[in-house]
N, C-alpha and C positions, 0 to 999 in steps of 0.2 A: 451063424454068419461069422466069417473071419474078420479080423481087425481091418484089413485093407478094404474089404467090401463095405464095412460099416462107415469107414472114413469117406469112401467114394459116394455112398448114399447120402451122407451128411452134406457133402459139397454139392451134390445134385439138387437136393431139396432146399438148401440154404447157401447159395453161392458166396454171399458176402459175409457169412457167419465167421469163417476162418480168419478174416481180416480184422474183425472187431473184437474177438474174444481171445484172451491169452492162450498160448499153446498148452500150458499145463492144465488149464481148465478143460480144453477139448480132449486132451489125453485122459483125464480123469473120467469124463463123460463116456468115452469109448472104452474105458477100463484097460488102458494100455499105458506104458511109460511115456513121458515126454520125449525120451531119446528115440523110442520106436516110432513115435509120431513124426519126429524129424526125419527119420529114414523113409517113411512113407511119403512125406512131402518131397523129398529129393527124387524119389522113384520113378 
């Protein structure tokens, strides 16, 4: 599964998760860089 799909899945299953957890921790969990996560969020 690609990073974008993993992030979308995370948001679908835990919609408020991204608001409560620091971005760097989410990036680490998804095994991507915080910079790339930022790009996905802009997306």
